[in-house]
FIKOLZA-1660 file (N, C-alpha, C; in steps of 0.1 Angstrom, whole numbers, plus 5000, padded with zeros to 4 digits):
% residues 69
   i   px   py   pz ch aa at
   1 9653 6448 6557  A  M  N
   1 9651 6462 6555  A  M CA
   1 9643 6465 6543  A  M  C
   2 9645 6457 6532  A  K  N
   2 9638 6459 6520  A  K CA
   2 9623 6455 6522  A  K  C
   3 9620 6445 6529  A  R  N
   3 9607 6441 6532  A  R CA
   3 9599 6452 6539  A  R  C
   4 9606 6458 6549  A  L  N
   4 9599 6469 6557  A  L CA
   4 9596 6480 6548  A  L  C
   5 9605 6484 6539  A  I  N
   5 9603 6495 6530  A  I CA
   5 9591 6492 6521  A  I  C
   6 9591 6480 6515  A  L  N
   6 9580 6476 6506  A  L CA
   6 9566 6476 6514  A  L  C
   7 9566 6471 6526  A  S  N
   7 9554 6470 6534  A  S CA
   7 9549 6484 6537  A  S  C
   8 9558 6493 6541  A  S  N
   8 9554 6507 6544  A  S CA
   8 9549 6514 6531  A  S  C
   9 9555 6511 6520  A  L  N
   9 9551 6517 6508  A  L CA
   9 9537 6513 6504  A  L  C
  10 9534 6500 6506  A  A  N
  10 9521 6494 6503  A  A CA
  10 9510 6501 6512  A  A  C
  11 9513 6502 6525  A  L  N
  11 9504 6509 6534  A  L CA
  11 9501 6523 6530  A  L  C
  12 9512 6531 6527  A  L  N
  12 9510 6544 6522  A  L CA
  12 9501 6546 6510  A  L  C
  13 9503 6536 6500  A  M  N
  13 9495 6537 6488  A  M CA
  13 9481 6533 6491  A  M  C
  14 9479 6524 6500  A  A  N
  14 9465 6520 6504  A  A CA
  14 9458 6532 6511  A  A  C
  15 9465 6539 6520  A  A  N
  15 9459 6550 6527  A  A CA
  15 9455 6561 6517  A  A  C
  16 9464 6564 6507  A  S  N
  16 9461 6574 6498  A  S CA
  16 9449 6570 6489  A  S  C
  17 9448 6557 6486  A  L  N
  17 9437 6553 6478  A  L CA
  17 9424 6554 6486  A  L  C
  18 9424 6550 6498  A  L  N
  18 9412 6551 6507  A  L CA
  18 9407 6565 6508  A  L  C
  19 9416 6575 6509  A  T  N
  19 9412 6589 6511  A  T CA
  19 9407 6595 6498  A  T  C
  20 9411 6589 6486  A  S  N
  20 9408 6595 6474  A  S CA
  20 9394 6590 6468  A  S  C
  21 9389 6579 6474  A  C  N
  21 9377 6573 6469  A  C CA
  21 9365 6577 6477  A  C  C
  22 9360 6589 6475  A  S  N
  22 9350 6594 6483  A  S CA
  22 9336 6589 6479  A  S  C
  23 9335 6583 6468  A  T  N
  23 9322 6577 6464  A  T CA
  23 9320 6563 6468  A  T  C
  24 9330 6557 6474  A  W  N
  24 9329 6543 6478  A  W CA
  24 9320 6543 6491  A  W  C
  25 9313 6532 6492  A  D  N
  25 9305 6530 6505  A  D CA
  25 9314 6523 6515  A  D  C
  26 9309 6522 6527  A  R  N
  26 9317 6516 6538  A  R CA
  26 9322 6502 6535  A  R  C
  27 9314 6494 6528  A  R  N
  27 9317 6480 6526  A  R CA
  27 9329 6479 6516  A  R  C
  28 9329 6488 6506  A  D  N
  28 9340 6488 6496  A  D CA
  28 9353 6492 6503  A  D  C
  29 9352 6502 6512  A  T  N
  29 9364 6506 6519  A  T CA
  29 9369 6495 6528  A  T  C
  30 9360 6489 6535  A  G  N
  30 9364 6478 6544  A  G CA
  30 9370 6466 6536  A  G  C
  31 9365 6463 6525  A  T  N
  31 9371 6453 6516  A  T CA
  31 9385 6456 6512  A  T  C
  32 9387 6468 6508  A  L  N
  32 9400 6473 6504  A  L CA
  32 9410 6473 6515  A  L  C
  33 9406 6479 6526  A  A  N
  33 9415 6479 6538  A  A CA
  33 9418 6465 6543  A  A  C
  34 9408 6457 6544  A  G  N
  34 9411 6443 6548  A  G CA
  34 9421 6436 6539  A  G  C
  35 9419 6438 6526  A  G  N
  35 9428 6432 6516  A  G CA
  35 9442 6436 6517  A  G  C
  36 9444 6449 6519  A  V  N
  36 9458 6455 6521  A  V CA
  36 9464 6450 6534  A  V  C
  37 9457 6451 6545  A  I  N
  37 9462 6446 6558  A  I CA
  37 9465 6431 6557  A  I  C
  38 9456 6423 6551  A  G  N
  38 9458 6409 6550  A  G CA
  38 9470 6406 6541  A  G  C
  39 9471 6413 6531  A  G  N
  39 9483 6411 6522  A  G CA
  39 9496 6413 6528  A  G  C
  40 9497 6424 6536  A  V  N
  40 9509 6428 6543  A  V CA
  40 9512 6417 6554  A  V  C
  41 9502 6414 6561  A  A  N
  41 9503 6403 6571  A  A CA
  41 9507 6390 6565  A  A  C
  42 9501 6386 6554  A  G  N
  42 9505 6374 6548  A  G CA
  42 9519 6374 6543  A  G  C
  43 9523 6385 6538  A  N  N
  43 9537 6387 6533  A  N CA
  43 9547 6385 6544  A  N  C
  44 9544 6391 6556  A  L  N
  44 9553 6391 6567  A  L CA
  44 9554 6377 6573  A  L  C
  45 9542 6370 6574  A  V  N
  45 9541 6357 6580  A  V CA
  45 9548 6347 6571  A  V  C
  46 9546 6348 6558  A  S  N
  46 9552 6337 6549  A  S CA
  46 9566 6340 6545  A  S  C
  47 9572 6351 6550  A  G  N
  47 9586 6354 6546  A  G CA
  47 9587 6359 6532  A  G  C
  48 9577 6366 6527  A  G  N
  48 9577 6372 6514  A  G CA
  48 9572 6364 6502  A  G  C
  49 9566 6353 6506  A  S  N
  49 9560 6344 6495  A  S CA
  49 9548 6350 6488  A  S  C
  50 9548 6349 6475  A  A  N
  50 9537 6354 6468  A  A CA
  50 9524 6347 6471  A  A  C
  51 9524 6334 6473  A  V  N
  51 9512 6327 6477  A  V CA
  51 9507 6331 6490  A  V  C
  52 9516 6333 6500  A  G  N
  52 9512 6337 6513  A  G CA
  52 9506 6351 6513  A  G  C
  53 9512 6360 6505  A  T  N
  53 9506 6374 6503  A  T CA
  53 9493 6373 6497  A  T  C
  54 9491 6365 6487  A  G  N
  54 9478 6364 6480  A  G CA
  54 9467 6358 6489  A  G  C
  55 9471 6348 6497  A  I  N
  55 9461 6342 6506  A  I CA
  55 9457 6352 6517  A  I  C
  56 9467 6359 6522  A  G  N
  56 9464 6369 6532  A  G CA
  56 9455 6380 6527  A  G  C
  57 9458 6385 6514  A  A  N
  57 9450 6395 6508  A  A CA
  57 9435 6391 6506  A  A  C
  58 9433 6379 6501  A  V  N
  58 9420 6374 6499  A  V CA
  58 9413 6372 6512  A  V  C
  59 9419 6366 6522  A  G  N
  59 9413 6364 6535  A  G CA
  59 9410 6377 6542  A  G  C
  60 9419 6387 6541  A  G  N
  60 9417 6400 6547  A  G CA
  60 9405 6407 6540  A  G  C
  61 9404 6406 6527  A  A  N
  61 9393 6413 6520  A  A CA
  61 9380 6407 6524  A  A  C
  62 9379 6394 6525  A  I  N
  62 9366 6388 6530  A  I CA
  62 9363 6392 6544  A  I  C
  63 9372 6392 6553  A  V  N
  63 9370 6397 6566  A  V CA
  63 9366 6411 6567  A  V  C
  64 9373 6420 6559  A  G  N
  64 9370 6434 6559  A  G CA
  64 9356 6437 6553  A  G  C
  65 9352 6429 6543  A  N  N
  65 9339 6431 6537  A  N CA
  65 9328 6427 6547  A  N  C
  66 9330 6416 6554  A  Q  N
  66 9320 6412 6564  A  Q CA
  66 9319 6420 6576  A  Q  C
  67 9330 6426 6581  A  L  N
  67 9330 6435 6592  A  L CA
  67 9323 6448 6589  A  L  C
  68 9324 6452 6577  A  A  N
  68 9318 6465 6573  A  A CA
  68 9303 6465 6570  A  A  C
  69 9297 6454 6572  A  K  N
  69 9283 6453 6568  A  K CA
  69 9275 6463 6577  A  K  C
% end
């Protein structure tokens, strides 16, 4: 239950950050969104491991950056 609450909170924070950054271009937004989604996915897959969360965030940011080209 705690993990679900933390994941939901992270997604809400990311959504509010994305809407508040109107001067960012599409690539910046894609990088941030990919990093957040990857971090949450890495956290869930690794069972809450900080290393898994970090790897997911970095991988997601790279993928988000490349997809937003």
